[in-house]
NUTI-74411 format. One record per residue (C-alpha): chain; residue number from 0; x, y, z; residue in one letter. Coordinates in Angstrom, 2 decimals, padded with zeros to 5 digits. Example, Ala and Ser with C-alpha at 12.3 -4.5 7.8 and 13.67 -1.06 7.14 Angstrom:
BEGIN
<rec chain="A" n="0" x="012.30" y="-004.50" z="007.80" res="a"/>
<rec chain="A" n="1" x="013.67" y="-001.06" z="007.14" res="s"/>
end
This chain:
BEGIN
<rec chain="A" n="0" x="-021.29" y="204.74" z="159.81" res="m"/>
<rec chain="A" n="1" x="-018.80" y="202.85" z="162.20" res="d"/>
<rec chain="A" n="2" x="-019.23" y="204.89" z="165.21" res="q"/>
<rec chain="A" n="3" x="-020.44" y="201.56" z="166.34" res="f"/>
<rec chain="A" n="4" x="-018.17" y="199.05" z="168.39" res="g"/>
<rec chain="A" n="5" x="-021.13" y="196.60" z="168.62" res="e"/>
<rec chain="A" n="6" x="-024.76" y="196.40" z="168.05" res="v"/>
<rec chain="A" n="7" x="-027.24" y="193.45" z="169.17" res="a"/>
<rec chain="A" n="8" x="-024.43" y="191.35" z="170.37" res="g"/>
<rec chain="A" n="9" x="-022.44" y="192.01" z="167.06" res="v"/>
<rec chain="A" n="10" x="-019.18" y="193.14" z="166.85" res="r"/>
<rec chain="A" n="11" x="-018.45" y="195.40" z="163.89" res="v"/>
<rec chain="A" n="12" x="-014.87" y="194.34" z="162.25" res="p"/>
<rec chain="A" n="13" x="-012.26" y="196.80" z="162.80" res="r"/>
<rec chain="A" n="14" x="-009.10" y="195.24" z="160.36" res="t"/>
<rec chain="A" n="15" x="-007.55" y="197.32" z="157.93" res="r"/>
<rec chain="A" n="16" x="-009.45" y="196.32" z="154.92" res="l"/>
<rec chain="A" n="17" x="-012.59" y="196.50" z="156.96" res="a"/>
<rec chain="A" n="18" x="-012.19" y="200.27" z="158.11" res="r"/>
<rec chain="A" n="19" x="-011.39" y="200.81" z="153.94" res="e"/>
<rec chain="A" n="20" x="-014.06" y="199.07" z="153.24" res="t"/>
<rec chain="A" n="21" x="-016.56" y="201.34" z="155.65" res="t"/>
<rec chain="A" n="22" x="-014.88" y="204.31" z="154.16" res="a"/>
<rec chain="A" n="23" x="-015.72" y="203.25" z="150.88" res="f"/>
<rec chain="A" n="24" x="-019.37" y="202.76" z="151.08" res="a"/>
<rec chain="A" n="25" x="-019.73" y="205.60" z="152.83" res="r"/>
<rec chain="A" n="26" x="-018.09" y="207.99" z="150.11" res="d"/>
<rec chain="A" n="27" x="-019.97" y="206.06" z="147.38" res="t"/>
<rec chain="A" n="28" x="-023.15" y="205.59" z="148.63" res="m"/>
<rec chain="A" n="29" x="-026.46" y="207.49" z="149.91" res="p"/>
<rec chain="A" n="30" x="-026.76" y="207.09" z="153.50" res="a"/>
<rec chain="A" n="31" x="-030.55" y="204.88" z="152.81" res="v"/>
<rec chain="A" n="32" x="-028.02" y="202.27" z="151.40" res="l"/>
<rec chain="A" n="33" x="-025.23" y="202.55" z="153.38" res="v"/>
<rec chain="A" n="34" x="-027.57" y="201.78" z="156.56" res="n"/>
<rec chain="A" n="35" x="-028.61" y="199.06" z="154.48" res="h"/>
<rec chain="A" n="36" x="-025.48" y="197.51" z="153.82" res="v"/>
<rec chain="A" n="37" x="-024.83" y="197.41" z="157.43" res="m"/>
<rec chain="A" n="38" x="-027.98" y="196.16" z="158.77" res="r"/>
<rec chain="A" n="39" x="-027.56" y="193.28" z="156.18" res="t"/>
<rec chain="A" n="40" x="-024.25" y="192.27" z="158.31" res="y"/>
<rec chain="A" n="41" x="-025.70" y="192.55" z="161.49" res="l"/>
<rec chain="A" n="42" x="-028.82" y="190.30" z="160.73" res="f"/>
<rec chain="A" n="43" x="-027.26" y="187.81" z="158.72" res="g"/>
<rec chain="A" n="44" x="-024.45" y="187.54" z="161.61" res="a"/>
<rec chain="A" n="45" x="-027.24" y="186.93" z="164.11" res="i"/>
<rec chain="A" n="46" x="-028.53" y="184.63" z="161.63" res="q"/>
<rec chain="A" n="47" x="-025.47" y="182.51" z="161.51" res="l"/>
<rec chain="A" n="48" x="-024.93" y="182.88" z="165.25" res="r"/>
<rec chain="A" n="49" x="-028.74" y="181.66" z="166.40" res="r"/>
<rec chain="A" n="50" x="-027.65" y="178.40" z="163.89" res="t"/>
<rec chain="A" n="51" x="-023.73" y="178.44" z="165.76" res="g"/>
<rec chain="A" n="52" x="-022.35" y="178.53" z="162.38" res="t"/>
<rec chain="A" n="53" x="-018.96" y="180.14" z="162.15" res="a"/>
<rec chain="A" n="54" x="-017.63" y="182.72" z="159.95" res="f"/>
<rec chain="A" n="55" x="-014.76" y="184.63" z="158.88" res="d"/>
<rec chain="A" n="56" x="-016.03" y="188.07" z="160.36" res="e"/>
<rec chain="A" n="57" x="-013.56" y="190.67" z="158.01" res="e"/>
<rec chain="A" n="58" x="-014.66" y="188.49" z="154.89" res="i"/>
<rec chain="A" n="59" x="-018.39" y="188.36" z="155.69" res="a"/>
<rec chain="A" n="60" x="-018.24" y="192.17" z="156.67" res="f"/>
<rec chain="A" n="61" x="-016.60" y="193.13" z="153.02" res="v"/>
<rec chain="A" n="62" x="-019.31" y="190.78" z="151.14" res="g"/>
<rec chain="A" n="63" x="-022.24" y="192.61" z="152.91" res="c"/>
<rec chain="A" n="64" x="-020.95" y="195.91" z="152.83" res="l"/>
<rec chain="A" n="65" x="-020.26" y="196.23" z="148.91" res="l"/>
<rec chain="A" n="66" x="-023.21" y="193.82" z="147.98" res="h"/>
<rec chain="A" n="67" x="-025.64" y="196.70" z="145.94" res="d"/>
<rec chain="A" n="68" x="-022.82" y="198.61" z="144.49" res="l"/>
<rec chain="A" n="69" x="-024.18" y="197.20" z="141.01" res="g"/>
<rec chain="A" n="70" x="-027.80" y="199.39" z="142.01" res="l"/>
<rec chain="A" n="71" x="-025.58" y="202.64" z="141.88" res="l"/>
<rec chain="A" n="72" x="-025.69" y="204.01" z="138.51" res="e"/>
<rec chain="A" n="73" x="-021.79" y="204.84" z="138.16" res="s"/>
<rec chain="A" n="74" x="-021.12" y="200.84" z="138.46" res="f"/>
<rec chain="A" n="75" x="-023.82" y="199.74" z="135.62" res="w"/>
<rec chain="A" n="76" x="-022.44" y="198.00" z="132.86" res="s"/>
<rec chain="A" n="77" x="-024.64" y="198.41" z="129.45" res="p"/>
<rec chain="A" n="78" x="-026.37" y="194.59" z="129.76" res="a"/>
<rec chain="A" n="79" x="-025.11" y="192.74" z="133.07" res="e"/>
<rec chain="A" n="80" x="-027.44" y="192.14" z="136.34" res="r"/>
<rec chain="A" n="81" x="-027.02" y="194.73" z="138.63" res="f"/>
<rec chain="A" n="82" x="-025.81" y="191.72" z="141.20" res="e"/>
<rec chain="A" n="83" x="-023.05" y="191.21" z="138.76" res="v"/>
<rec chain="A" n="84" x="-022.21" y="194.73" z="138.14" res="d"/>
<rec chain="A" n="85" x="-021.61" y="195.28" z="142.17" res="g"/>
<rec chain="A" n="86" x="-019.85" y="191.98" z="142.28" res="a"/>
<rec chain="A" n="87" x="-017.49" y="193.33" z="139.33" res="d"/>
<rec chain="A" n="88" x="-017.09" y="196.09" z="140.96" res="a"/>
<rec chain="A" n="89" x="-016.28" y="194.84" z="144.11" res="a"/>
<rec chain="A" n="90" x="-013.59" y="192.87" z="142.71" res="r"/>
<rec chain="A" n="91" x="-011.73" y="196.43" z="141.35" res="r"/>
<rec chain="A" n="92" x="-012.14" y="197.78" z="145.02" res="f"/>
<rec chain="A" n="93" x="-010.41" y="194.38" z="146.45" res="l"/>
<rec chain="A" n="94" x="-007.73" y="194.11" z="143.97" res="a"/>
<rec chain="A" n="95" x="-006.72" y="197.46" z="144.17" res="g"/>
<rec chain="A" n="96" x="-005.90" y="196.62" z="147.63" res="r"/>
<rec chain="A" n="97" x="-004.21" y="194.09" z="147.39" res="g"/>
<rec chain="A" n="98" x="-007.01" y="191.24" z="148.74" res="t"/>
<rec chain="A" n="99" x="-005.49" y="187.73" z="148.49" res="p"/>
<rec chain="A" n="100" x="-007.36" y="186.36" z="145.01" res="a"/>
<rec chain="A" n="101" x="-009.23" y="183.89" z="147.22" res="e"/>
<rec chain="A" n="102" x="-011.03" y="186.45" z="149.54" res="t"/>
<rec chain="A" n="103" x="-011.59" y="188.20" z="146.31" res="v"/>
<rec chain="A" n="104" x="-013.63" y="184.87" z="144.78" res="d"/>
<rec chain="A" n="105" x="-015.49" y="184.23" z="147.88" res="v"/>
<rec chain="A" n="106" x="-016.64" y="188.26" z="148.37" res="v"/>
<rec chain="A" n="107" x="-017.79" y="188.09" z="144.29" res="w"/>
<rec chain="A" n="108" x="-019.65" y="185.08" z="144.64" res="d"/>
<rec chain="A" n="109" x="-021.34" y="186.60" z="147.85" res="a"/>
<rec chain="A" n="110" x="-022.57" y="189.48" z="146.21" res="i"/>
<rec chain="A" n="111" x="-023.36" y="187.82" z="142.51" res="a"/>
<rec chain="A" n="112" x="-025.54" y="184.97" z="144.28" res="l"/>
<rec chain="A" n="113" x="-026.84" y="187.21" z="146.74" res="h"/>
<rec chain="A" n="114" x="-030.43" y="187.57" z="145.40" res="t"/>
<rec chain="A" n="115" x="-030.51" y="183.67" z="144.84" res="s"/>
<rec chain="A" n="116" x="-031.08" y="182.58" z="147.83" res="g"/>
<rec chain="A" n="117" x="-031.73" y="179.09" z="147.04" res="g"/>
<rec chain="A" n="118" x="-027.88" y="178.50" z="145.64" res="i"/>
<rec chain="A" n="119" x="-026.63" y="181.23" z="148.49" res="a"/>
<rec chain="A" n="120" x="-027.88" y="179.49" z="151.49" res="l"/>
<rec chain="A" n="121" x="-026.10" y="176.15" z="150.15" res="r"/>
<rec chain="A" n="122" x="-022.82" y="178.15" z="149.79" res="k"/>
<rec chain="A" n="123" x="-019.91" y="178.78" z="152.50" res="r"/>
<rec chain="A" n="124" x="-021.11" y="181.26" z="155.10" res="p"/>
<rec chain="A" n="125" x="-019.24" y="184.08" z="154.20" res="e"/>
<rec chain="A" n="126" x="-021.44" y="183.98" z="151.49" res="i"/>
<rec chain="A" n="127" x="-024.67" y="182.76" z="152.89" res="a"/>
<rec chain="A" n="128" x="-024.46" y="185.79" z="154.74" res="i"/>
<rec chain="A" n="129" x="-024.97" y="188.33" z="152.16" res="v"/>
<rec chain="A" n="130" x="-028.29" y="186.60" z="151.16" res="a"/>
<rec chain="A" n="131" x="-029.51" y="186.15" z="154.31" res="l"/>
<rec chain="A" n="132" x="-028.65" y="189.13" z="155.73" res="g"/>
<rec chain="A" n="133" x="-030.10" y="191.48" z="152.95" res="s"/>
<rec chain="A" n="134" x="-033.18" y="188.92" z="152.62" res="g"/>
<rec chain="A" n="135" x="-034.56" y="189.93" z="155.97" res="l"/>
<rec chain="A" n="136" x="-034.06" y="194.09" z="155.58" res="d"/>
<rec chain="A" n="137" x="-035.34" y="193.53" z="152.00" res="f"/>
<rec chain="A" n="138" x="-038.42" y="191.13" z="152.98" res="a"/>
<rec chain="A" n="139" x="-038.44" y="190.67" z="156.51" res="g"/>
<rec chain="A" n="140" x="-037.19" y="186.81" z="155.89" res="m"/>
<rec chain="A" n="141" x="-036.30" y="185.54" z="159.33" res="g"/>
<rec chain="A" n="142" x="-036.85" y="188.26" z="161.31" res="l"/>
<rec chain="A" n="143" x="-038.81" y="186.01" z="163.79" res="e"/>
<rec chain="A" n="144" x="-035.51" y="184.44" z="164.35" res="h"/>
<rec chain="A" n="145" x="-033.91" y="187.42" z="166.35" res="l"/>
<rec chain="A" n="146" x="-033.03" y="187.18" z="169.55" res="p"/>
<rec chain="A" n="147" x="-035.48" y="190.19" z="171.71" res="d"/>
<rec chain="A" n="148" x="-034.21" y="193.93" z="171.32" res="g"/>
<rec chain="A" n="149" x="-032.26" y="193.26" z="168.72" res="a"/>
<rec chain="A" n="150" x="-034.39" y="194.54" z="166.01" res="l"/>
<rec chain="A" n="151" x="-034.55" y="197.81" z="167.85" res="g"/>
<rec chain="A" n="152" x="-031.15" y="198.18" z="168.66" res="e"/>
<rec chain="A" n="153" x="-029.80" y="197.70" z="165.07" res="i"/>
<rec chain="A" n="154" x="-032.37" y="200.45" z="163.85" res="l"/>
<rec chain="A" n="155" x="-031.64" y="202.92" z="166.27" res="s"/>
<rec chain="A" n="156" x="-028.22" y="202.32" z="165.38" res="a"/>
<rec chain="A" n="157" x="-029.19" y="202.39" z="161.19" res="y"/>
<rec chain="A" n="158" x="-032.01" y="203.58" z="160.76" res="p"/>
<rec chain="A" n="159" x="-034.48" y="202.51" z="157.52" res="r"/>
<rec chain="A" n="160" x="-034.49" y="206.45" z="155.86" res="l"/>
<rec chain="A" n="161" x="-037.14" y="205.15" z="153.77" res="g"/>
<rec chain="A" n="162" x="-035.84" y="202.59" z="152.75" res="f"/>
<rec chain="A" n="163" x="-038.83" y="200.89" z="150.91" res="k"/>
<rec chain="A" n="164" x="-039.63" y="204.05" z="148.55" res="r"/>
<rec chain="A" n="165" x="-035.56" y="204.32" z="147.83" res="d"/>
<rec chain="A" n="166" x="-035.86" y="200.82" z="147.00" res="a"/>
<rec chain="A" n="167" x="-038.43" y="200.71" z="144.72" res="l"/>
<rec chain="A" n="168" x="-037.07" y="203.89" z="142.73" res="d"/>
<rec chain="A" n="169" x="-033.66" y="202.20" z="142.69" res="t"/>
<rec chain="A" n="170" x="-035.55" y="199.16" z="140.81" res="m"/>
<rec chain="A" n="171" x="-037.68" y="201.11" z="138.67" res="v"/>
<rec chain="A" n="172" x="-034.75" y="203.50" z="137.63" res="a"/>
<rec chain="A" n="173" x="-033.00" y="200.33" z="136.47" res="l"/>
<rec chain="A" n="174" x="-035.34" y="198.97" z="134.98" res="c"/>
<rec chain="A" n="175" x="-035.88" y="201.98" z="132.75" res="a"/>
<rec chain="A" n="176" x="-032.35" y="202.85" z="132.58" res="g"/>
<rec chain="A" n="177" x="-030.73" y="199.90" z="131.86" res="k"/>
<rec chain="A" n="178" x="-033.51" y="197.16" z="130.60" res="p"/>
<rec chain="A" n="179" x="-031.32" y="194.49" z="129.23" res="a"/>
<rec chain="A" n="180" x="-029.93" y="194.00" z="132.64" res="g"/>
<rec chain="A" n="181" x="-033.29" y="192.77" z="134.12" res="v"/>
<rec chain="A" n="182" x="-033.73" y="190.81" z="131.29" res="m"/>
<rec chain="A" n="183" x="-035.65" y="187.31" z="132.68" res="m"/>
<rec chain="A" n="184" x="-034.77" y="188.80" z="136.19" res="h"/>
<rec chain="A" n="185" x="-037.45" y="189.31" z="139.08" res="y"/>
<rec chain="A" n="186" x="-036.56" y="193.36" z="139.18" res="f"/>
<rec chain="A" n="187" x="-038.58" y="193.16" z="135.16" res="a"/>
<rec chain="A" n="188" x="-041.61" y="192.95" z="137.46" res="e"/>
<rec chain="A" n="189" x="-041.03" y="196.05" z="138.06" res="v"/>
<rec chain="A" n="190" x="-040.83" y="197.15" z="135.37" res="g"/>
<rec chain="A" n="191" x="-043.84" y="195.95" z="134.03" res="r"/>
<rec chain="A" n="192" x="-046.00" y="197.37" z="136.88" res="r"/>
<rec chain="A" n="193" x="-044.58" y="201.21" z="137.13" res="h"/>
<rec chain="A" n="194" x="-042.99" y="201.84" z="133.62" res="i"/>
<rec chain="A" n="195" x="-045.91" y="202.25" z="130.93" res="p"/>
<rec chain="A" n="196" x="-045.05" y="200.72" z="127.69" res="g"/>
<rec chain="A" n="197" x="-041.91" y="198.73" z="129.43" res="f"/>
<rec chain="A" n="198" x="-041.99" y="195.61" z="126.59" res="g"/>
<rec chain="A" n="199" x="-039.00" y="193.47" z="127.65" res="l"/>
<rec chain="A" n="200" x="-040.11" y="189.89" z="127.00" res="p"/>
<rec chain="A" n="201" x="-040.96" y="187.22" z="129.42" res="t"/>
<rec chain="A" n="202" x="-039.65" y="183.94" z="130.09" res="v"/>
<rec chain="A" n="203" x="-042.14" y="182.28" z="127.80" res="d"/>
<rec chain="A" n="204" x="-041.81" y="184.79" z="124.89" res="d"/>
<rec chain="A" n="205" x="-037.89" y="184.11" z="125.00" res="v"/>
<rec chain="A" n="206" x="-038.54" y="180.11" z="124.99" res="l"/>
<rec chain="A" n="207" x="-041.14" y="180.67" z="122.09" res="m"/>
<rec chain="A" n="208" x="-038.66" y="183.21" z="120.28" res="a"/>
<rec chain="A" n="209" x="-036.20" y="180.48" z="119.97" res="a"/>
<rec chain="A" n="210" x="-035.27" y="179.46" z="116.47" res="p"/>
<rec chain="A" n="211" x="-036.37" y="176.09" z="116.91" res="f"/>
<rec chain="A" n="212" x="-039.55" y="174.44" z="114.84" res="d"/>
<rec chain="A" n="213" x="-040.84" y="172.61" z="117.94" res="e"/>
end
């Protein structure tokens, strides 16, 4: 996955930490997820640069590459959201390489907040980039802002490999395998649609069950 030095005008970082993170991602994730996290960085970088926003390429790259670790069963906790599981796994990986605590904290926030675009986009660019890039790759948000030819070049370098089907299967597996982790999370809607008898309470169920008279 690291054979490309530059894609669609975006340089792929080659610092020691970036190379180690690349190797970790490649050894840990299936190819479909590896390509997704790489596209996340490329799409996010293009969007930040379109607005003239400077960012630390190494920190942004590491956050993008590690942002979906929590989707992997080997990193699941019993009840945390997948974003928190992923952020915690990234923290362990980075701390084990002597990464400065400030950098670790930024990456943790970038991963934990990446599905909360309304929050992440108000944060520093190394945090916002993960929400920007993953949102484009997952749902096409911001696709109209890509320069001519960029989409084709990125998909040629990092093909989708059935990403939609894989993402749906992963969400269903997460709902089935650790329902406590999707409590009041939008993934719960996937469980209700695709898992017969999926009985996780809705937000209004939780509200009305609160131990108060009114």
